[in-house]
N, C-alpha and C positions, 0 to 999 in steps of 0.2 A: 525419504523425508526432504521437504523443500528447504533450501537455504535462500532466504530472502535477502536481496541486495536492493539498494536504492540509488537514484540519481536525482539531484536537485538542480533546478534551473528555471529558465523562463521559456514559455512556449513561443516558438518563432514561426511555426507553420502547422496547420491542420489540413490534411487532405483525405479524400476517400482512399481506401486501401483495397485493392482487388486481390482476393485470395486464390483465384484460379479454380474455385469450387462453385457449387451451386448456390452459395450464400447470396442473398439479394444485394445488389449494388447499394452502397451507402451504409451497410450495417457494420462495416469495419472502418476504422480511421487510423491514420498514421500521424502521430503527434511528434513533431521535432522539438526537442528541448535542448537549450544551450546554457551551460553554466558560466560562472564569472571568468573562468580560465579559457573559455572559448571551445571547450569540448562539447560535442553534440551526441545525443542519443535519440534514436527514433523509437518511440513506443507504439506497438501495434495494439490498438484499443479494440477489444472485441465486445460483443453484447454481454459477456460475462465479467468484464472489468468492473470492479467496484469503485465508485466515486464517493469519497467521504462526504457526507451531508448531501449527496446527490446533486452536487453543484455542476452546472454546465460551464465548461472551461472554454476560454477564448485566447486568441493570440495575445501575448503580453502578460498573461497570468504567471506568477511565480508558483511552481508546482514541485511536488516530489512524486516520483513514480517508483513503484516497487515491482520487482520481477523475480522469478525463480532462477537463481544462478546455476542450478543444476539442469535446467531445461536446455535442449539443443537450440543453437542459434545459427543463422547463416553467417559465414565468414565474409562479411561485407563491411564497408566503411561508409557512413558512420554505423556503429553497432545498432542492431535492431533487436529489441526484446519485446516479448508479449507482456503487456501491462496486466498485473494482477490487481493492483490497487493504485489509484491516483488520488492525490489530495492537493487542493489549492492551499498554499502556505498563507497562514494568517498570523500577523504579529502576536507573539506570546504563546503560540501553539506549537507543539512538536507532535510528530506522527511517527509511530514505529509499528512495523508489521513484522511479527516474529512468532516463533513457537515459545510459549511460556510453560515452565514446568509446574509441578504441584505447589511449589513455594512462590509461584508467580514471578520467577526470574527468567529473563529472556535467554535464548540459546547462546548468545554471545556473552552472557553474564554481565551485561552493561546496564541493565535496568531491572529494578524490582518494583512491583506494583503494590501500592497500599490502597485498598478499596475504601471509599468513604460513602456515607449515606447518599450524597448527591451524585455519585458516579452513575452515569446512565449506562446500563448494560443491555445491549440489544443484539438481535440477529441482523443479518444483511438486509432482510426485508423490513426492518424497523420494528419488529415485534419484540416484546420483552423476552429476555432469556432468564431462566430460573435454575439452570444446571450449574455444575462446577466449572470454574474458569480454568483450573489447572490442566496441564497436559493438552493444550490446544493452540492452534494458530489464531492469533488475535490481531486486530487493528486497534491500536491504542492512541488516543488523542489526549495529550496532557500539556501542562504548562511548565512551571518551574520544577526543577529536580535538584536533589542534593548533589554535592560534588564528590560524594563517596563512591567507592566501587564495590558493588554496583550502585549506580545512582538510584535514589528512591523517589518515586513520584506518585501523586494521587491523581489518577486520570479523571478527565471530564467525562470521557466516553470510551467504552470498550465495545467493539463490534466483533462478534464471534464469527469466524470463517468456517461455518459448518460444511458448506458445499465443497470448498477447497480441501478441507481436512478430510472429509469422507473420501474424496477422490484419491488421496494419498495412501489410504489403507488397503 
């Protein structure tokens, strides 16, 4: 099972990334992200990386990148992770990528989802999702949350990570 971690900062550089394989040049990118403390993370962006709202990112954008903390990584500095999900940070929006159980509580027990009629529930290809949300990896976009533990939030949007979830089984 994946353990999602995130890194928040500003994109400082975007370069083509050579994989050493037969992948066409330009299909992979290396996004350098620097946080307020000066720490840098390089995200390898693949054709399978999901961009929330399909936004094209540019240098200077505030972003949050999510990666699988259980995946092997090269022992280099700055750290380099394969980006699973990238989101441009928008004031008033929060983004969480995690496994949510049957009660819609995240694996770290820090967020519980309350679904509203206006919550958009879609697949990664933007098609409507009609199945059960529980026991799945989800990308959740939400605004305000309660200060309780777990925090409770009513998401604006939930994206079901079917392809990534199926690959884990």
